[in-house]
C-alpha positions as CSV (number, residue, x, y, z in Angstrom):
1,X,-25.7,10.3,11.2
2,X,-24.9,9.4,14.7
3,X,-21.6,11.3,15.9
4,X,-20.3,8.7,18.0
5,X,-20.5,6.4,14.9
6,X,-18.7,8.7,12.8
7,X,-16.0,9.1,15.6
8,X,-15.3,5.5,16.0
9,X,-15.2,5.0,12.3
10,X,-12.6,7.8,11.9
11,X,-10.3,6.6,14.7
12,X,-10.5,3.3,13.3
13,X,-9.6,4.3,9.7
14,X,-6.7,6.4,11.2
15,X,-5.1,3.5,12.8
16,X,-5.0,1.5,9.6
17,X,-3.4,4.3,7.8
18,X,-0.7,4.4,10.5
19,X,-0.4,0.7,10.6
20,X,0.2,0.6,6.9
21,X,3.1,3.1,7.4
22,X,4.5,0.8,10.0
23,X,4.2,-2.2,7.7
24,X,6.3,-0.2,4.8
25,X,8.9,0.1,7.5
26,X,8.7,-3.6,8.6
27,X,9.0,-5.1,5.1
28,X,11.8,-3.1,4.4
29,X,13.6,-4.3,7.5
30,X,12.7,-8.2,6.6
31,X,14.1,-8.0,2.8
32,X,16.4,-4.9,2.9
33,X,17.7,-4.5,6.4
34,X,21.3,-4.0,5.7
35,X,21.1,-1.4,2.9
36,X,18.5,0.8,5.0
37,X,19.7,0.1,8.5
38,X,21.2,3.5,8.8
39,X,18.3,5.6,7.7
40,X,15.1,4.1,9.0
41,X,15.4,3.5,12.7
42,X,14.5,7.2,13.4
43,X,11.1,6.7,12.3
44,X,10.8,3.3,13.5
45,X,11.8,4.3,17.0
46,X,8.6,6.4,17.5
47,X,5.9,5.3,15.0
48,X,5.5,1.8,16.6
49,X,4.5,3.6,19.6
50,X,2.1,5.7,18.0
51,X,0.2,3.0,16.3
52,X,0.0,1.1,19.4
53,X,-1.5,4.0,21.2
54,X,-3.9,4.2,18.3
55,X,-5.3,0.8,18.8
56,X,-5.7,1.1,22.4
57,X,-7.5,4.5,21.4
58,X,-9.7,2.9,19.1
59,X,-10.8,-0.3,21.6
60,X,-11.5,2.2,24.4
61,X,-13.7,4.4,22.3
62,X,-15.5,1.2,21.0
63,X,-16.0,0.3,24.4
64,X,-17.4,3.6,25.7
65,X,-19.5,3.8,22.2
66,X,-21.3,0.5,22.1
67,X,-21.5,-1.1,25.6
68,X,-24.6,-3.3,24.4
69,X,-22.6,-5.6,22.0
70,X,-19.2,-5.4,24.0
71,X,-19.7,-8.8,25.8
72,X,-20.8,-10.6,22.6
73,X,-18.3,-8.8,20.2
74,X,-15.1,-10.0,22.7
75,X,-16.7,-13.6,22.9
76,X,-16.8,-13.8,19.0
77,X,-13.1,-12.3,18.6
78,X,-11.6,-13.8,21.5
79,X,-8.9,-15.7,19.6
80,X,-7.9,-13.1,17.1
81,X,-7.7,-10.7,20.2
82,X,-5.7,-13.0,22.0
83,X,-3.3,-13.4,18.7
84,X,-3.2,-9.5,18.5
85,X,-2.2,-9.0,22.1
86,X,0.8,-11.8,21.9
87,X,1.9,-10.0,18.7
88,X,1.8,-6.7,20.0
89,X,3.8,-7.8,23.1
90,X,6.4,-9.4,20.8
91,X,6.8,-6.6,18.4
92,X,6.9,-3.9,21.1
93,X,9.3,-5.9,23.1
94,X,11.6,-7.0,20.4
95,X,11.9,-3.4,19.0
96,X,12.8,-1.9,22.4
97,X,15.3,-4.8,22.8
98,X,17.0,-4.0,19.6
99,X,17.6,-0.4,20.3
100,X,19.4,-1.3,23.5
101,X,21.7,-4.5,22.4
102,X,25.0,-3.4,21.8
103,X,25.3,-6.5,19.1
104,X,24.6,-5.5,15.6
105,X,23.8,-9.3,15.0
106,X,21.3,-9.5,17.9
107,X,19.8,-6.2,16.8
108,X,19.0,-7.2,13.0
109,X,17.4,-10.4,14.8
110,X,15.5,-8.4,17.2
111,X,14.2,-6.1,14.4
112,X,13.3,-8.8,12.2
113,X,11.3,-10.6,14.6
114,X,9.6,-7.2,15.4
115,X,8.8,-7.0,11.7
116,X,7.6,-10.1,11.1
117,X,5.2,-9.8,14.3
118,X,4.0,-6.4,12.7
119,X,3.1,-8.0,9.2
120,X,1.2,-11.2,10.8
121,X,-0.6,-8.6,13.5
122,X,-1.7,-6.8,10.2
123,X,-3.3,-9.7,8.8
124,X,-5.4,-10.5,12.0
125,X,-6.3,-6.9,12.5
126,X,-7.5,-6.9,8.8
127,X,-9.5,-10.3,9.2
128,X,-11.3,-8.5,12.1
129,X,-12.1,-5.5,10.1
130,X,-13.4,-7.5,7.0
131,X,-15.4,-9.7,9.0
132,X,-17.2,-6.9,10.7
133,X,-18.3,-5.5,7.5
134,X,-19.4,-8.6,5.8
135,X,-20.4,-11.0,8.8
136,X,-18.9,-13.9,7.0
137,X,-18.6,-17.0,9.2
138,X,-20.4,-15.1,12.1
139,X,-23.2,-15.9,14.1
140,X,-24.0,-12.9,16.6
141,X,-26.8,-14.7,17.8
142,X,-24.8,-17.4,19.2
143,X,-21.6,-15.4,19.4
144,X,-20.1,-17.8,17.1
145,X,-17.3,-17.6,14.5
146,X,-15.6,-19.8,11.9
147,X,-12.0,-18.2,12.0
148,X,-10.8,-20.5,9.0
149,X,-13.5,-18.9,6.8
150,X,-12.9,-15.6,8.1
151,X,-9.0,-15.6,7.5
152,X,-9.3,-16.9,4.0
153,X,-12.1,-14.8,2.7
154,X,-11.4,-13.2,-0.6
155,X,-12.0,-9.5,1.0
156,X,-9.7,-10.4,3.8
157,X,-6.8,-11.5,1.4
158,X,-7.7,-8.2,-0.9
159,X,-7.4,-5.9,2.2
160,X,-4.1,-7.6,3.2
161,X,-2.6,-7.4,-0.2
162,X,-3.8,-3.6,-0.4
163,X,-2.0,-2.9,3.0
164,X,1.2,-4.5,1.7
165,X,1.0,-2.7,-1.4
166,X,0.3,0.7,-0.3
167,X,2.9,0.1,2.6
168,X,5.7,-0.3,0.3
169,X,4.4,2.7,-2.0
170,X,4.2,4.8,1.0
171,X,7.8,3.6,2.1
172,X,9.7,4.1,-1.0
173,X,7.6,6.7,-2.4
174,X,8.0,10.6,-2.4
175,X,6.9,12.6,0.4
176,X,3.3,13.2,-1.3
177,X,3.0,9.6,-2.0
178,X,3.9,8.3,1.6
179,X,1.0,10.6,2.9
180,X,-1.4,10.1,0.0
181,X,-1.7,6.2,0.3
182,X,-2.6,5.5,3.9
183,X,-4.9,8.6,3.7
184,X,-6.7,6.9,0.9
185,X,-6.7,3.7,3.0
186,X,-8.1,5.4,6.0
187,X,-10.7,7.2,3.6
188,X,-11.7,4.1,2.1
189,X,-12.4,2.3,5.2
190,X,-14.3,5.5,6.6
191,X,-16.6,5.4,3.3
192,X,-17.2,1.6,4.0
193,X,-18.2,2.3,7.4
194,X,-20.7,5.2,5.9
195,X,-22.2,3.0,3.4
196,X,-22.8,0.2,5.8
197,X,-24.3,2.5,8.4
198,X,-25.6,1.6,10.9
199,X,-24.8,-2.2,10.5
200,X,-22.1,-4.5,11.1
201,X,-21.5,-8.2,10.4
202,X,-23.4,-7.8,7.2
203,X,-27.0,-6.5,8.3
204,X,-27.0,-8.7,11.3
205,X,-26.4,-6.0,13.9
206,X,-27.5,-2.6,14.2
207,X,-25.0,-0.6,15.9
208,X,-27.3,2.5,16.9
209,X,-29.8,-0.1,18.8
210,X,-26.5,-0.7,21.0
211,X,-24.9,2.8,21.0
212,X,-24.8,4.7,24.5
213,X,-27.6,6.4,25.8
214,X,-25.7,8.3,28.6
215,X,-25.1,12.0,27.9
216,X,-22.3,11.9,30.0
217,X,-20.6,9.2,28.3
218,X,-21.5,10.7,25.2
219,X,-19.9,13.9,25.9
220,X,-16.9,12.7,27.8
221,X,-16.3,10.5,24.6
222,X,-16.3,13.1,22.2
223,X,-14.2,15.4,24.4
224,X,-11.7,12.6,25.0
225,X,-11.5,11.8,21.1
226,X,-10.8,15.5,20.3
227,X,-7.9,15.6,23.0
228,X,-6.7,12.2,22.0
229,X,-6.4,13.3,18.3
230,X,-4.6,16.3,19.3
231,X,-2.0,14.5,21.2
232,X,-1.4,11.7,18.7
233,X,-1.0,14.2,15.9
234,X,1.3,16.3,17.8
235,X,3.1,13.0,18.5
236,X,3.1,12.1,14.7
237,X,4.3,15.6,13.9
238,X,7.1,15.2,16.3
239,X,8.1,11.8,14.8
240,X,8.0,13.9,11.2
241,X,10.3,16.5,12.6
242,X,12.5,14.1,14.2
243,X,12.9,12.3,11.0
244,X,13.6,15.3,8.8
245,X,16.5,16.5,11.4
246,X,18.2,12.9,11.2
247,X,17.3,11.6,7.9
248,X,20.0,13.5,6.0
249,X,22.8,12.7,8.1
250,X,21.9,9.2,8.1
251,X,21.4,9.0,4.3
252,X,24.9,10.7,4.2
253,X,26.4,8.2,6.3
254,X,24.9,5.2,4.3
255,X,26.0,6.6,0.9
256,X,29.6,6.8,2.5
257,X,29.4,3.3,3.4
258,X,28.1,1.7,0.4
C-alpha cells in the first residue's frame, strides 16, 4: 500500500477526530452556555485553532499527494469548499470577538454564532467525506455533482449523527471517553480508507494513477507530515496541560456561583 496514501488518510482521520471534540464544545455552548461558561472557555480558546490548522494541513497534503486530480476535485466540490471557507471565517472570527468583548451578553451571542457555524461546517465536511467514499451523485468524467443528493444521502446523515453522538460523549464523559470516542472515529475513517484503497468516488477514480511521481515531492511530503504532526500534537498536549491547570479553579468558581 502506498505510503503517501496512508499518510493522507491518517491526517484526514485525525482532523475528523479533533473536529468531533470541537463539536462537543460547540453543542454545549448552544444548549448549556450559562451552566458551563466558566469551565469550557479554556479548551475552546485553543482547540479551534488546532482544528483549523489540521484542516489546512490535510488540504496541503492532498494537493501535494494527488496533483493529477486536483483541478477536477476542486471543480466538483467548489460550492461545499466555498461554504466551508465562509463558515471557517465566521467561526474563527466570532470566537476571537467573544474573547475580547467586555459585554457578557455579546460574548454569549458571539460564542453561539461560533458554535452554530462549527456544527454546520461539520455537516458539509462530512458530506465531502462520504461522497468521496461512495461516489454518490458524482460524475468525475464531467466533474459534476448533485449537491442535494450528496447532502441527503443516508451515509452522510449517519456520519453526522455519529459525530454529534461521539462529540457529546467525549465532552460529558470521563477522560478515557473523551479520548476514546474521537480516536475510534478517526480509526473508523482510516479503516474505510484502507478498505476502499486505492479508489475514491466508489470505484470511479484510482488514486494511485493520480499520485505524485516526483521523488522530491514524495520525500518533502513525508518530512512535512512528520514535522506537522509533531508540532500539532505538541500544541494539543499544551492545550490539555492548560486545561488541567485552569479547570479546577473554573469548576470551583462555577460550583460557588450555582
